[in-house]
N, C-alpha and C positions, 0 to 999 in steps of 0.2 A: 579546531584538530585538524587541519589541512596538512595531509603529508605528514602527520606525527610518526606514522610507521617508518618513515625513512630514519628516524633516530632511534626509535625504540622497536627493533624486530630484528630476528636473526636474520641472515643470508637469505635461508630457502623461504622464508615468509615474503622476505623483500621480492624476491625472483616469482612469487605465486603472484602476490599483490601487482605487481608490474606486469604479469602476462594478462590478468583479469582486465586490466584498465587498457593497455594497449593492443594487443592482439586480439583479446576476444571482445573488446570496445565497451567494457561494463562502464556505467557510470561512477563519477567521484564517490557518491553517496552508497552505492553498492561496494565499492573497494573498501569504503571507512567501515560498514556493516562486517564484511570478512574480516577483517584486522581487527574491531573490537571483540569479535566472536572467538577467534583464535588466541587472541592475548588473554582472553579468561581462561582457556584451556592451557595454555604454556604456562600461565602462573601455576594453574593448579597443578600440573607436573613438576614444576620446579619445589612447589611445598610437599609435594607426595613424596618426591625421591629425596627429599632433604637438604637440597641445593639453597633453601633458606630456612629460617626457623619453622617449625610446626606451627607456631601461634602469630607467625607473620601475617600482617593483614593482606589480602590478597589484592586489594586495589593498588598497594605500594611496591609490588613485587616487578622489577624491571623484566623484561625477557630478551633483550639483545645479546645475552652473553649465554642463552640456552644451547647446550651443545646439540649438535645435528644428529649424533649418534642417539640421542635421547629422543627425539621425534622421529626417528626411524625406527625406534624398538617398540613404538606404542603397539599395544595388542589390543583385540577385542575387548578383551577383560577391563583394560584400562578404560575402554570407552563406556563399558557398561557403570564401573564406578564412579565414571564423571556425571554420567546421566542421573545416578544415584545421589551424587552430589547436590546436583543442579536443583532436582526435587526436594531433597530433604533439607539441606541446608539454606538454601539461596531462593526456595520455595518459588521458582520459575514455572510459569504456566506451560501446559501443553504446548501452546504455541511458540513460546520462546525456546522450549529445547526442540521442537522440530527445527526453528531457523538455526539452531548451534548444530545440531545434527547435520543440516545440510551443507552449512557451511566445513564441517570437518571432512565431510566426504567431499565436496569438491576439492578441497584441499589435497588430500591424500590422493585422488584420482590424479591430480596434477604431478605429484611426487612419482606416483607407479608409473602414469602414460606417458607425461611428458620428459620428466627427470629419468626416468628409469633407475631410480635408487631403490625402488620395492620390486618384488614380483607380482604382490598380490596386496590391494590395499586393505589394511586393517577393518574398514569400515565395509567391506564387500558383503558381510553376512549380516549387517547390523539392518535391524528394521527400525523404520521412524516411528516415534510417538505416535500411537493412534489421537487424532483430535475427533472430537465430536462435532458432527457438521451441523452448523446452526444456520437458520435463515436469515438473509441479511437485513437489517432494519431500515426503514424508509419511509417517506412520507406520503400520503396519500394525493391524488390531486388537489383536493380542496385546501389540505394542509399547505402543498406548493403554492397555490395561488396566495393562499394566506400571507406566506413568508414574503412573497414579489409584494404584496399590497403593504408591508410593515417596512418597508425600505422608505427612511427619510433622513434629513440633513445636509449638512454641507456637502457631501460627497455621493450625494444619492444616486447622482448617474452612474457612477464608477461603481458602487455596491450594487445596484439592479444589475448592472450589465454582467459583475461577477457571478451573482447567483443565478441569472438565467443560463449562463454558460455552464454552469454546474449542472442546472436542470435540464438543460436541454441536449449538452453534448456529454455528459457522464466523464468531465475531464478528473484528470487526478491533482491533488494541490499542485505537487511540482510542477506539472504540466501547465497550470494555469500562471502560476507566477512567471513562468520560464517564458509566455508569449511576448513576441516581439510586434510592433506596429506592422513589420515587413511581412510577417506571417499572415496575415489576412489580406485575403484576396476579394475584395468585395465586387469586383466585376464577374468572377466566378461563383461567388456566395459559398467560398471554402476557407476554412483556416488550417495551418499547417501547424501539428504540434509533436512536440518531441517527448517521447515516453520514455519508460524502464530501458537502458542499456544504450539510450541515445537514438532508439529507433523511430525513425520518423513516420507519421501517418497524416493523412487528409482528412479532415470531417467538415460534413457539409452543414453550411449554416441556414436553418430555417428562419422566416421571416421576423420572429421574434428575437431571435440572437442578432440578426443585422440591424435591426431598428435600435436596440438597445446599445450595441456599437456606435452606430451612428449618432444617438444622443449624447454618449460619454464622450468620443472624440470631439463633439464639438466643444467641450469644455474641458477637455483635458489639458494641463499645463502643459506649455510650450517654451516657458522660458526658465534659465537656471538649473536644467535636470541634470541630476548625475548620470544619468543612462537616458539618453536620447532615444535610443531602439524598444524602451521597455513600454508595452502597452498600458499597465497598470501602475500607476505613481502613487506614493506614499505621499504623507503630509510633509515629510521633510523631503518631498521632492527625488524621492529614489525609487528603484525598482520597488513596489509590495513586498512586504516579505510574506513568508508562509504563517508566521506568527499573528501578523496583521489580519489576515484574512481568514484563518481560525478564529481570531476574537471577534469580528464582524460577525461572521456567520453564526458563532454562538449567541451573541447580541440580540440579532435578529430571530433566532430560534426561541430565545426566551422571552422576545416580546409577542410571541403567538402562544406561549405558555407551553413549550417543547423546552426549554431548557433544564438541564440536568437529569436527562432522561435515556440517556445513550447516544442523543442525536449529535452529530458531527458533519464536518466538511464532507468525509468519507462517505456518509449516508445521504449525501444529496448525490453523488455518483450513482449509489443503489439505487436511489428514487427515478433518476433518468433513465436508468435500464430497465426498471421494474415498469414504468409509464411508457417508455417504448415497446416492452414485449406483450405488456395487457392491453393497450390501446390501440397498439398500432400494428399489431400482427406480424411484427418483425422476425423474419428469419432468424434463427440462431445464429447461424454463420456469418449473417452481416451484423448481428449485435456484438459477436466477437470481434470484429473488425473496428467498430465505431468504438467500444470499449479499449482496444489495443490489448487484447488478451493474448498470451502466447499460445495456450491451449484451450481447446473446445470446452473441457470439462470445467475449467473455471467459470465459463460463461453459463452452463449448464443449471446453476444454482438457479438462476431467474426462471426455469422452465419448473423446477419443483418448487419455488413459492407460489407458482400460477395454479399448480396440482394440487398444495395444500389450501389455496383458497376455494379452489371448486369444490374440494370437500367440506369445507367448513361451510359453503354455501348451501351445499346438499343437507348438512346436517341441521342448518337455521330454516330448513321449509317446513313449516307448521303442521304437516303431515306426516313427517319423519316419525312421529311418535304414535301415531295410529297401527294398530294391529289388526289381524283378522280376528273375529270372535270367534270362539269356540263353538262348538256343536251343542254343547251343554248350555251354554249363556244363552244361545238362539231359541232352545226350547223353554 
């Protein structure tokens, strides 16, 4: 879908996507997500206002010819009706509706503040859908060790290195597959990570990571590579894809009986953060920088996790059910 929006997007949307990608430095993936979210809304607008047949399939409606006047005439009521449509007809979960709301808010902020085509954004008074805060799922220390011990096969050094970096550095999937050999500074024991919004950060490598990288580099293919810079190489001698990494992680999780229960690549990131916070007494602000979080509030969920565990540990005390005997019973 690379730059599909260049062909099927009204001029105002093209300007917005270009602004986000160049001026604000958003990643190509983020720009694409904005496009997809806004395309759904603009398709909805065309059908609602009778610019296409009422029974037209939303997925087949082009948006390049959407009049700019219609985009600028959107009201808060239109947004409410759209949110109701997402919930009732498309059955979008709260998280999906929150993302679409965020995309609309960012777009109309651009239209208002950068283009000055509106005095006030129609979303200024809109509250985002409330999402129930749930604690992240993660592997215990014992399960993490079991996962590493489960690694085997022709690519065991590569797979072990991948799992080790996930579990020790808390990388995102996109960050791991994007690592280049030149990003590893072995002498300094650090690795350069390119995170969301193309923001770079430096992560320090502990002994386990350095050993795993060293063992993998000793067997990493060197000839016939399509991408000589890529650290992790696939069977086809290309940069390893996110899907391949997801597959191998799920395979090893299944090998230790954690398949199909909501564990995934992202859960390994949660695992790294949780283990660092629980066992390493890592300051929450340091953990924020390690994980590449923009806001401290995102990282604070790991402090909530620890609090919940302490509460559960307190309840598990065998004396928790003991009550003071009443005076009558004493007699």
